[in-house]
VOKOLKE-86336 format. One record per residue: y, x, z of N, C-alpha, C in turn; residue in three letters. Coordinates in Angstrom, 3 decimals. Layout:
// residues N
- Y X Z Y X Z Y X Z ala
...
***
This chain:
// residues 157
- -4.657 1.525 14.246 -5.351 2.965 13.729 -5.584 3.116 12.087 met
- -5.386 4.221 11.517 -5.306 4.573 9.970 -6.869 5.131 9.891 ile
- -7.434 4.570 9.014 -8.632 5.463 8.402 -8.690 5.232 6.990 tyr
- -8.488 6.517 6.521 -8.581 6.487 4.981 -9.800 7.500 4.394 ser
- -10.311 7.326 3.565 -11.199 8.158 2.790 -11.295 8.192 1.112 thr
- -11.413 9.546 0.344 -11.154 9.407 -0.700 -12.383 10.753 -0.929 ala
- -13.135 10.717 -2.105 -13.982 11.384 -2.704 -13.866 11.784 -4.204 thr
- -13.899 13.091 -4.516 -13.512 13.174 -5.781 -14.782 14.358 -6.520 val
- -15.328 14.328 -7.576 -15.906 15.387 -8.043 -15.267 16.849 -8.234 pro
- -15.783 17.920 -7.718 -15.054 19.254 -8.029 -15.083 19.550 -9.449 val
- -15.993 19.262 -10.223 -16.174 19.980 -11.509 -16.502 18.872 -12.505 asn
- -15.237 17.689 -12.626 -15.606 16.941 -13.734 -15.351 17.529 -15.121 pro
- -16.258 16.640 -15.960 -16.295 17.411 -17.369 -14.959 17.628 -17.818 glu
- -14.946 19.011 -18.746 -13.682 19.243 -19.265 -12.888 20.212 -18.468 gly
- -13.212 20.404 -17.087 -12.535 21.192 -16.432 -13.080 22.488 -16.050 glu
- -12.378 23.387 -16.193 -12.832 24.616 -15.532 -13.457 24.842 -14.425 thr
- -15.011 25.109 -14.373 -16.016 24.974 -13.411 -15.647 25.817 -12.114 lys
- -15.469 25.277 -10.963 -15.085 26.221 -9.798 -16.508 26.089 -8.861 leu
- -16.575 26.900 -8.002 -17.723 27.264 -7.008 -17.457 27.014 -6.222 thr
- -18.452 26.792 -5.017 -18.125 26.318 -3.830 -17.161 27.399 -3.006 arg
- -17.240 28.625 -3.305 -16.705 29.839 -2.469 -15.091 29.630 -3.156 glu
- -15.009 29.510 -4.285 -13.504 29.418 -5.030 -12.776 28.160 -4.443 gln
- -13.471 27.000 -4.378 -12.712 25.776 -3.932 -12.507 26.151 -2.253 val
- -13.383 26.760 -1.637 -13.096 27.127 0.009 -11.994 27.986 0.076 trp
- -11.819 28.999 -1.113 -10.504 29.893 -0.734 -9.473 29.128 -1.080 lys
- -9.379 28.018 -1.878 -8.262 27.246 -2.182 -8.042 26.745 -1.087 gly
- -8.941 25.695 -0.232 -8.574 24.698 0.899 -8.265 25.899 2.252 leu
- -8.779 27.090 2.343 -8.321 27.959 3.326 -6.892 28.148 3.032 glu
- -6.435 28.455 1.743 -5.082 29.020 1.422 -3.975 27.777 1.689 leu
- -4.590 26.634 1.242 -3.832 25.300 1.386 -3.748 25.245 2.909 lys
- -4.772 25.240 3.917 -4.494 25.242 5.168 -3.641 25.951 5.901 ala
- -3.444 27.348 5.293 -2.385 28.116 5.942 -0.969 28.341 5.306 arg
- -0.587 27.701 4.212 0.464 27.669 3.561 0.619 26.500 2.718 asp
- 0.784 25.327 2.807 0.692 23.887 2.058 1.664 24.190 1.191 ala
- 2.890 25.120 1.346 3.910 24.799 0.318 3.172 25.440 -1.172 arg
- 2.123 26.037 -1.296 1.428 26.244 -2.485 0.950 25.422 -3.111 leu
- 0.727 24.191 -2.459 -0.321 23.025 -2.956 0.427 21.887 -2.898 phe
- 1.712 21.595 -2.414 2.351 20.254 -2.306 3.480 20.695 -3.577 leu
- 3.876 19.482 -3.957 4.976 19.120 -5.069 6.298 20.004 -4.333 pro
- 6.899 20.853 -5.241 8.010 21.438 -4.866 8.830 20.669 -3.959 pro
- 9.559 21.385 -2.822 10.359 20.960 -2.061 9.871 19.697 -0.948 gly
- 8.661 19.318 -1.185 8.087 18.575 -0.120 7.830 19.410 1.189 leu
- 7.231 20.549 1.014 7.143 21.202 2.309 7.972 22.549 2.368 cys
- 8.936 22.327 3.108 10.109 23.629 3.164 9.618 24.902 4.036 thr
- 8.560 24.502 4.993 8.320 25.403 6.046 6.832 25.459 6.210 arg
- 6.095 26.444 6.544 4.884 26.410 6.628 4.407 27.896 7.338 cys
- 4.203 28.099 8.576 3.969 29.119 9.272 3.010 29.161 10.182 asp
- 2.036 30.094 10.178 0.789 30.180 11.035 1.583 30.847 12.091 val
- 1.459 30.242 13.269 2.282 30.859 14.786 1.148 31.181 15.597 val
- 0.037 31.003 15.633 -0.895 31.252 16.357 -2.415 31.509 15.841 glu
- -3.160 32.342 16.028 -4.559 32.675 15.617 -5.556 32.896 16.623 glu
- -6.700 32.271 16.706 -7.553 32.867 17.466 -9.037 32.706 16.795 ser
- -10.322 33.042 17.250 -11.516 33.147 16.789 -11.955 31.569 16.297 ala
- -11.454 30.512 16.971 -11.850 29.318 16.646 -10.909 28.364 15.687 thr
- -9.706 28.824 16.052 -8.646 27.751 15.004 -7.316 28.690 14.962 his
- -6.598 28.082 14.365 -4.958 28.597 14.152 -4.257 27.492 14.135 phe
- -3.029 28.028 14.607 -2.039 26.812 14.582 -0.771 27.029 13.654 val
- -0.405 25.772 12.910 0.416 26.120 11.699 1.553 25.115 12.402 arg
- 2.932 25.559 12.197 4.167 24.673 12.215 4.747 24.621 10.680 glu
- 4.788 23.118 10.394 5.526 23.140 9.083 6.518 21.853 9.037 ala
- 7.403 21.967 7.779 8.102 20.899 7.747 7.819 20.410 6.534 thr
- 7.438 18.929 6.723 6.759 18.328 5.362 7.446 16.919 5.014 ile
- 7.846 16.473 3.992 8.770 15.319 3.596 9.611 15.113 4.909 ala
- 10.197 16.147 5.521 11.467 16.276 6.368 11.147 15.974 7.925 gly
- 9.598 15.953 7.954 9.263 15.927 9.487 8.664 17.290 9.855 ser
- 8.962 17.795 11.198 8.494 18.916 11.824 7.014 18.405 12.281 asp
- 6.257 19.166 12.036 4.679 19.171 12.577 4.444 20.305 13.115 ile
- 3.120 20.075 13.964 2.666 21.353 14.480 1.112 20.582 14.563 arg
- 0.056 21.486 13.640 -1.178 21.316 13.768 -2.086 22.405 14.116 glu
- -2.983 21.891 14.939 -4.286 22.781 14.967 -5.248 22.641 14.106 ile
- -5.384 23.861 13.456 -6.456 23.996 12.300 -7.970 24.639 12.497 ile
- -8.652 23.842 12.537 -10.518 24.443 12.560 -10.882 24.698 10.956 thr
- -11.539 25.710 10.921 -12.232 26.129 9.728 -13.771 26.066 9.823 leu
- -14.578 25.394 9.156 -16.141 25.218 9.173 -16.300 26.098 8.014 glu
- -16.354 27.301 7.767 -16.536 28.102 6.401 -17.412 27.735 5.684 pro
- -16.959 27.152 4.325 -17.481 26.928 3.132 -17.946 25.329 3.278 gln
- -17.321 24.725 4.267 -17.584 23.230 4.444 -16.372 22.374 4.737 ser
- -15.725 22.589 5.611 -14.832 21.556 6.554 -13.464 22.330 6.812 lys
- -12.371 21.663 6.629 -10.976 22.055 7.340 -10.604 20.827 7.990 val
- -10.380 20.853 9.368 -9.728 19.767 10.152 -8.671 20.170 10.653 thr
- -7.379 19.204 10.303 -6.166 19.162 10.692 -6.011 18.252 11.959 phe
- -5.658 19.087 13.107 -5.487 18.117 14.388 -3.870 17.969 14.423 phe
- -3.401 16.748 14.603 -2.038 16.618 14.348 -1.232 16.811 15.957 gln
- -1.121 17.726 16.359 -0.353 17.942 17.821 0.913 17.452 17.969 ala
- 1.820 17.760 17.123 3.323 17.277 16.938 3.605 16.909 15.788 ile
- 4.438 15.644 15.695 4.695 15.160 14.093 4.499 13.472 14.553 gly
- 4.886 13.039 13.506 4.748 11.305 13.294 3.672 10.944 13.386 pro
- 2.411 11.720 13.362 1.350 10.959 13.120 0.515 11.930 14.388 arg
- -0.867 11.166 15.041 -1.794 11.710 15.852 -2.955 11.675 15.378 glu
- -3.784 12.550 15.701 -5.376 12.331 15.287 -5.577 13.480 14.335 gly
- -6.741 13.107 13.456 -7.330 14.462 12.685 -7.262 13.873 11.126 ala
- -7.225 15.012 10.078 -7.131 15.080 8.812 -8.283 15.885 8.472 ile
- -9.258 15.600 7.606 -10.377 16.229 7.566 -10.485 16.519 5.964 ile
- -10.744 17.716 5.357 -11.087 17.932 3.955 -12.354 18.542 3.947 asn
- -13.435 17.939 3.356 -15.017 18.274 3.487 -15.370 18.701 2.133 glu
- -15.982 19.840 2.026 -16.724 20.329 0.740 -18.375 20.173 0.900 leu
- -18.809 19.319 -0.049 -20.204 19.101 0.247 -20.913 18.650 -1.216 phe
- -22.128 18.878 -1.044 -22.982 18.592 -2.480 -23.738 17.189 -2.365 glu
- -23.406 16.053 -3.338 -24.075 14.773 -3.300 -25.256 14.909 -3.474 asp
- -26.072 13.663 -3.791 -27.528 13.653 -3.815 -28.068 14.251 -4.978 glu
- -27.164 14.286 -5.961 -27.641 15.024 -7.334 -27.243 16.527 -7.317 ala
- -26.663 17.121 -6.331 -26.301 18.545 -5.888 -24.936 18.998 -6.747 gly
- -24.156 17.832 -7.299 -22.867 18.215 -7.648 -21.978 18.334 -6.617 ala
- -21.079 19.381 -6.432 -20.076 19.460 -5.657 -18.839 18.426 -5.565 leu
- -18.384 18.109 -4.370 -17.620 17.013 -3.884 -16.678 17.330 -2.880 gln
- -15.429 17.025 -3.036 -14.466 17.369 -1.803 -13.998 15.819 -1.774 leu
- -14.184 15.812 -0.370 -13.889 14.224 0.340 -12.761 14.696 1.507 arg
- -11.901 13.637 1.283 -10.546 13.515 2.480 -11.197 12.455 3.258 phe
- -10.785 12.681 4.723 -10.958 11.308 5.519 -10.160 11.567 6.859 tyr
- -9.428 10.754 7.283 -8.505 10.636 8.369 -8.662 9.729 9.492 cys
- -8.246 10.023 10.568 -8.347 8.741 11.619 -6.966 8.953 12.332 tyr
- -6.020 8.307 12.175 -4.686 8.624 12.298 -4.101 7.427 13.034 leu
- -2.942 7.634 13.878 -2.248 6.509 14.465 -0.677 7.292 14.215 gly
- 0.402 6.287 14.657 1.657 6.721 14.464 2.369 6.803 15.861 leu
- 2.806 7.919 16.359 3.369 8.150 17.628 4.541 7.041 17.521 arg
- 4.559 6.642 18.788 5.696 5.574 19.003 5.930 4.189 18.295 gly
- 4.744 4.059 17.437 4.584 2.678 16.586 3.572 1.799 17.183 lys
- 3.663 0.532 16.879 3.009 -0.366 17.563 1.560 -0.179 16.688 arg
- 0.367 -0.217 17.502 -0.969 -0.137 16.732 -1.047 -1.273 15.718 pro
- -1.418 -0.846 14.554 -1.742 -1.759 13.487 -0.352 -2.607 13.127 asn
- 0.676 -2.128 13.292 2.014 -2.673 13.147 2.254 -2.466 11.575 gly
- 3.474 -2.842 11.386 3.953 -2.589 9.903 3.786 -1.118 9.352 pro
- 4.345 -0.388 10.305 4.493 1.086 9.816 2.982 1.764 9.657 glu
- 2.191 1.474 10.563 0.702 1.904 10.242 0.121 1.188 9.122 glu
- 0.295 -0.240 8.773 -0.014 -0.972 7.862 0.436 -0.464 6.327 gln
- 1.781 0.128 6.384 2.008 0.887 5.188 1.635 2.367 4.913 ala
- 1.610 2.761 5.807 0.971 4.002 5.948 -0.627 3.861 5.322 glu
- -1.366 3.137 5.951 -2.774 2.668 5.382 -2.487 2.385 3.975 gln
- -1.747 1.621 3.586 -1.630 1.321 2.089 -1.388 2.513 1.207 thr
- -0.387 3.310 1.727 0.007 4.438 1.077 -1.340 5.657 0.827 met
- -1.971 5.747 2.009 -3.136 6.473 1.778 -4.085 6.065 0.957 phe
- -4.448 4.646 0.877 -5.374 4.172 -0.042 -5.136 4.005 -1.350 asp
- -3.745 4.216 -1.839 -3.210 3.999 -3.127 -3.676 5.327 -3.887 ser
- -3.479 4.871 -5.520 -3.637 6.096 -6.412 -2.925 7.310 -6.286 glu
- -1.874 7.031 -5.588 -0.853 8.023 -5.396 -1.010 8.883 -3.936 asn
- -2.269 8.324 -3.098 -2.621 8.703 -1.824 -3.325 9.959 -1.575 gly
- -4.404 9.922 -0.863 -5.195 11.002 -0.785 -6.070 11.327 -2.005 tyr
- -6.601 10.346 -2.898 -7.417 10.369 -3.978 -6.427 11.600 -4.913 asn
- -5.319 11.438 -5.185 -4.266 12.046 -5.971 -4.282 13.540 -5.149 ser
- -4.166 13.545 -3.930 -3.972 14.653 -3.085 -5.031 15.526 -3.457 ala
- -6.198 15.248 -3.549 -7.499 15.844 -3.573 -7.601 16.440 -5.094 leu
- -7.291 15.576 -6.363 -7.161 16.076 -7.402 -5.961 17.235 -7.778 leu
- -4.933 17.018 -7.163 -3.898 18.056 -7.103 -4.245 19.462 -6.453 ser
- -5.120 19.288 -5.546 -5.599 20.597 -4.692 -6.620 21.310 -5.662 thr
- -7.380 20.677 -6.231 -8.505 21.100 -7.177 -7.711 21.654 -8.345 leu
- -6.515 20.841 -8.812 -5.633 21.444 -10.141 -5.105 22.742 -9.596 lys
- -4.582 22.943 -8.424 -3.736 24.014 -7.915 -4.765 25.020 -7.875 arg
- -6.013 24.845 -7.419 -6.931 26.093 -7.111 -7.336 26.584 -8.388 thr
- -7.569 25.663 -9.289 -8.066 26.111 -10.856 -6.568 27.156 -11.484 arg
- -5.348 26.632 -11.165 -4.295 27.527 -11.533 -4.071 29.008 -10.620 glu
- -4.300 28.736 -9.480 -4.378 30.160 -8.796 -5.516 31.103 -9.326 leu
- -6.645 30.381 -9.519 -7.818 31.257 -10.013 -7.326 31.791 -11.190 leu
- -6.974 31.161 -12.217 -6.526 31.341 -13.524 -5.241 32.744 -13.479 ala
- -4.494 32.886 -12.490 -3.519 33.642 -12.320 -4.006 34.862 -11.503 gln
- -5.314 34.637 -11.009 -5.951 35.939 -10.193 -5.211 36.040 -8.765 gly
- -4.807 34.843 -8.334 -4.508 34.855 -6.944 -5.181 34.304 -5.951 arg
- -6.560 33.940 -6.259 -7.624 33.094 -5.705 -8.536 34.290 -5.104 leu
***
């Protein structure tokens, strides 16, 4: 089982201040079309194929893997990506919250396994190491906030 978590401040000193609503719009946009937020070429397809009052389903090709995710939105708070089809199974969560001092924070956490691989085997251990590295989800959170600021500056958010 892979468990990873990372938290970053939404408004570090020197950055354009984002409101909860602006970050939420960015997170929702990212959930609907990952191509806007991932490095060029990493996500080659991302389509919402089903939508209901409680969730939507997206199909995407990310890093060469075809995935299907059931995505739930808790407005202004949390996006949960349930891995239905693809190399991983489990859930990935992006959560927006205020810390004890009232500062807005963005947290990622996941509980995942790798389909068809031995639990806690070398593949899962390598994935855990990647998630926890500087280039893992901490970097993804910072990239999401950077892209949200860019979209805001372009008037696209």
